[in-house]
N, C-alpha and C positions, 0 to 999 in steps of 0.2 A: 604210226600213231598221230603224228602232227597233221597228216592229210585228212584223217577221219574227223579231227577236231575242227579243221577248217571247213569241211563239208557241213558239219552241224551249225557252225556260226553263220554260214551263208544261208542255210535253210531258215534259221531263226530270224535273220534280218529280212528275208523275203516275206516271212509271215507278218512281221511288224509293219512293213510297208503296205502289205495287202489290207491290214486292219485299218490303217490311217486312210487308205483310199476308199474303203467302204464307208467309213464315218463321214468323210467329205461328201461323198455321193448322196448319202441319206440326208444330210443337212441341207444341201443345195436343192434337193427335191421336196423338202418340207417334212420328211418323216420324223426328224429330230429337230425341235425348235432351237434356234440359236439363243444364247442367254441374252436377256434384256438388261442392258446396263444404263438405259436412259429413262427409266420409270420415274414419274414424279410422285409416286406414293411413298410417304414417309409416316413415321409414327411419332407423335408428340408425347414424350414421356411425362412432361410436367403437367399436361392437361389430361393425360390418359385417354386421349381421343385420337383417332386416325385423321391425318391431314390428307384428304383425298381430292383429286381433281373434281371440278364442279359437276362434270357429267356423271359422276358416280354417286351423287347425293340427290335427294329429292327435297323440294321446298316444303316448308310447313304450310298448312292451309291459311293461317292468319298470322301475320307478323306486324304488330303495331310499332315496335321500337326495338332498339338495340342498346347495349352499353359496351364501351370500349376503353382501352388504355394502351400504353406503349407496347404491351404484350402482343397486340394484333399486328404491329408493324405497319406496312403501307396499306392505306385504304384509298380507293378511288372514289372520293366523295361525290363527284359529278354523276358517276354511274349509280352510286348508292341512292342519291336523291331522286333520280328519274326512273329507276328500274324496279323499285320495291314498294312504293306507296307507303313509306314510313311516316309516322306522325311525330316521332321524337327520337332523340338519342341522348343518353347520359354519358359523359366523358370524365374519366378520372382526372382530378386536378392535383390532389395532395394525399399524402399518407402521414399520419401523425403531425409533428411539427418540424419534420426534417427532410421530407422527400417531395419534390415536385415532379409530376409525371412529365417525362421528356417530350411527349407528343401532345400534351394538353393544348398549348397555344395553336399549334398547326391544326389539330383535329377540330378544335372549336371554331377557328377562323374559316376553315374550308367547309365544314358542315353548314354553318350559318350562311356562308356565301352562296351555297347551293340550295338555300331555302328550307333547311331543316330546323326544327325547333330543338334547341340545345339546352341541356342542364349540366351542371358540374357536380362531382361528388368527392367527398372526403372519406378516405379509408381510416376508420377509427383505430387507434392504438392505445393500449394501456400504459405504454412507456412515456407517453406525453400527457400533459395536463389538458383538460377540456379547453381552458382559455388559450393556451399556446397553440393548440390544434386549430381552434377557430380563427385566431388572428392570422395564422399562416395561410389558411384557406382563403380568407378575405383578401389578403395581400396578393396572392397568386391569381385569383379570379377577377381582381380589379383590372387585370390586363386584357380582359375580354368581356363580352356581354353574355348574359344568361337570359333565356326565354322561360325556363322552367324553374320551379322551386328547387333549391339545392337539396342534395341527398347525402346522408351519412350511411356509409357501408359498415355494418356491424357484423363481424364474423368471429365465430369462436375458434376456428382452426388456424389461429395465428401461431407462428413459431417464435419462441422467445427463449434465449439461453439454452437451446438444445432440447426443449420439451414442447409439447403441444399445449397451448393455453386452454383448448376446449376441455381436455382432461383435468388440467390443473384447476381451472376456475369452477367447472361444474361439480367438482368434488371437494371444493373448499368454500364453505358458506361465507366466510368473512371476505374472501377475495371476490366472490360472486356479487356480494352486496356492494363492494367497492366499484366493480365494473358497472353495475346498474346505476349507481350514483353518478359516475362520470358521464355516462350516456345521457342521463337526465339533465345534467348541467350543460352539456354540449347542445342538446335540443333547445334548452331555454335561451342560450346565447344566439342560436340561429333565429329563433322566433322573435327575439327582441330586435335583432338587426334587420331582418327581412320582412317582418310583419306577418309571417305565416309559419306554420309548423313545417319543418323540413320533411322530406321523404326519408324513410328508413329502409335500407335494404337489409334483408336477413333471410336465413334459412328457417325451416320449421323449428329446428333445435334452438337456434339463436332467439327466435321469437318467444318460445316458451320459457327460455332461461333468462332472457335479458329485456325483452320488449313488453311482453304481456304484463299488465298491471303496473307498468312503469311509464312507458311512453307509447302505449298502444293506440292513443288517440292521434298519432301521426299517420299520414298516408303510408301504407306498407307496400314495399316493392319486394315481393316474395320470390326467392330463389328455390325452386322445388322441381326437380326433373322427374316427373311422373305423369300419369294419365290425368290426374286431378290435383288441384292445389290442396295442400295439407292444412291450410289455415283459412278461416272465414274472414270476410271483411277487408280483404286486400284491395289495393288499387291497381297494381300491376303485377302480373305473374310472369316471372322468367321461367319458362317451362322447358327449355332445352339449352345446352351448351354445344349442341351439335347441329346448329342451324346453318342455312346457306342464304346469302343475299347477293344480288348483282353488285359488282364493285369490290368484292372481297373473295379471294380464292379458296379460303379455308373455313374451318368450323368457327362459328361465332355464337355468342349468347343472344337468344331471341326471346321476345316478350310480347305479351298482349294485355290489353285492359280487361278488367272485370266487366261483366255485361252491362252494369249500370254506370260505368266510368268512361271518361274520354279525356283527350288532351286538355280540354277546358278546365278540368279539375286539378291540373298540375301546372297551369301557367303562373308565372311569377307576377 
C-alpha cells in the first residue's frame, strides 16, 4: 500500500515540474507576456482623470493659457515657456482668508522669470468675509508682481461641514442672495484697489446662479468642458481639464481666448 502511494506522489510531483517548465518556456519565447510592474499609468481619483504619459495624449489645437495651483506639483516653467506659445498663466494665491497656496511664490517667480504673463487668483469662500479675503489676498500677492488683472474663482461645489454648498445654496434663496452679495462686495474691493474689474472664474451653473445680473460686467473666465462654451460674452474659455503642455507630465487645465479677445484685454 505504501509503495503505491509513493508512486502516485512521484507522478504528481513530476507533473507539477513539467507544468512549471512549460510556463517558463512560453514566457521566455513571448507567448505569455510577463506582468508589467513598472507602468507609469495611474488614475487620479480626486480629479477623476487618468494621469498618462505624454506620449498617450494629444495636444489641443489652440492653447492660449493655463491655470495652476499646488495640486499640479512640479512644473518645469522653462519648458512651459518655450515649448507651448502660451500667452498667460493664472496661479492660485489664496483661499478665503486662511489659506495661502504653498506653490504660489515659486510658480509666480519661475513663470515670470521665463517670460510668461502672470496673474493671481483668490478662491472665494463663504466662510470668510469679503474684506478679510481681499486683505489676505493683497498681503500674499504683495510678495510678487502681477502682469494680469486679478481673478476671483467662484465655484458652487465647495464642501463645508459635510455637505455640498452647490446643493445647499442653490436650493436656499436666502443663502444664495447672501453669496451673491458677498461676491459683489469682493468685486468692488478689487476694483477700488486695482482700478479695474477683476476676472471672475465660474462654471455655467455658477454663472447663472451667482454672476449673471450681479457682476456679469466683469471679464468672465468660463470653465466648461464641452465642444462649445455654454455662456456668451466670456473672455477666456477653460475648455478642458485634460490638456497637455510641454514642461508638465500630466493632465492640466487649458484655456483659450474668445475670438475677439487677447492678452491685451486682461493686462493689469
